[in-house]
C-alpha positions in Angstrom: -133.4 124.8 237.0 -137.0 124.7 238.3 -139.6 122.3 237.1 -139.3 123.5 233.5 -136.5 124.9 231.3 -135.9 126.1 227.8 -132.7 126.1 225.7 -132.3 127.8 222.3 -130.0 126.1 219.8 -127.3 128.6 218.8 -127.3 127.2 215.2 -131.0 126.5 214.5 -130.6 125.7 210.8 -128.1 122.9 211.4 -129.2 119.3 211.9 -128.8 118.2 215.6 -127.7 114.6 216.1 -128.0 114.9 219.9 -127.9 117.3 222.9 -126.0 116.3 226.0 -126.7 117.9 229.4 -124.1 117.5 232.1 -126.1 117.4 235.4 -124.0 118.3 238.4 -126.6 118.5 241.2 -130.0 117.0 241.9 -132.7 118.1 244.4 -134.7 115.3 246.1 -133.7 112.6 243.5 -131.1 109.9 243.0 -131.0 110.4 239.3 -132.4 112.9 236.8 -136.0 112.2 235.8 -137.2 114.3 232.9 -139.0 114.6 229.7 -137.8 116.7 226.8 -139.1 118.1 223.5 -137.0 118.9 220.5 -139.2 121.5 219.0 -142.5 119.6 218.8 -141.1 116.0 218.9 -140.7 114.1 222.2 -137.0 113.4 222.7 -135.5 110.0 223.5 -133.8 110.5 226.9 -130.8 108.4 228.0 -129.4 109.0 231.5 -125.9 107.8 232.3 -124.2 108.1 235.7 -120.7 109.8 235.6 -119.7 109.2 239.2 -119.6 111.5 242.2 -123.4 112.3 241.8 -122.9 113.7 238.2 -124.9 112.5 235.2 -124.9 112.9 231.5 -128.3 113.1 229.9 -128.4 112.5 226.1 -131.4 113.7 224.1 -132.0 112.6 220.5 -134.8 113.1 218.0 -136.8 109.9 217.4 -136.4 110.4 213.6 -132.7 111.0 213.6 -130.8 114.3 213.1 -133.1 117.3 212.5 -132.8 121.1 212.5 -133.7 122.3 216.0 -134.7 125.7 217.3 -136.0 125.1 220.9 -135.4 122.4 223.5 -138.0 122.1 226.3 -137.2 120.3 229.5 -139.6 119.2 232.2 -138.3 117.7 235.4 -140.4 114.9 237.0 -138.8 115.4 240.4 -137.9 118.4 242.6 -139.2 120.6 245.3 -138.7 123.7 247.4 -136.3 123.9 250.4 -138.8 126.2 252.1 -141.6 123.7 251.7 -139.3 120.9 252.9 -138.3 122.9 256.0 -134.7 122.9 255.0 -134.3 126.7 254.7 -136.2 129.8 253.7 -135.3 129.4 250.1 -138.6 129.4 248.2 -137.3 128.5 244.7 -138.6 125.4 243.0 -135.5 123.2 242.3 -134.9 120.0 240.3 -131.4 119.7 238.9 -128.5 121.9 237.9 -126.9 121.7 234.5 -123.2 122.6 234.3 -122.8 122.2 230.5 -124.9 121.7 227.3 -123.4 120.2 224.2 -125.1 120.3 220.8 -123.7 117.7 218.5 -124.4 118.6 214.9 -124.8 116.0 212.1 -123.2 118.3 209.5 
């Protein structure tokens, strides 16, 4: 993903206990650094190393399980390979997500 990303909940009327992102690649960072919003609320973010450079990022609502329509992600790290002189790739990169798991409370 670039500096920002959006995820739509496939079941927006169900209460979400947490959302877990499996991060499989980072650009210019040792660990994922991000902020997230669950609709309008700032999410609590917990990053856990999985080994081999992979991480699990768990996002929860500060008031407990809530219905969720939209998840907004903002990376605090990243860059462009072209700007770094690494290649001609001009994309803005931060981290790659290999899987998203919505854990529903009901």
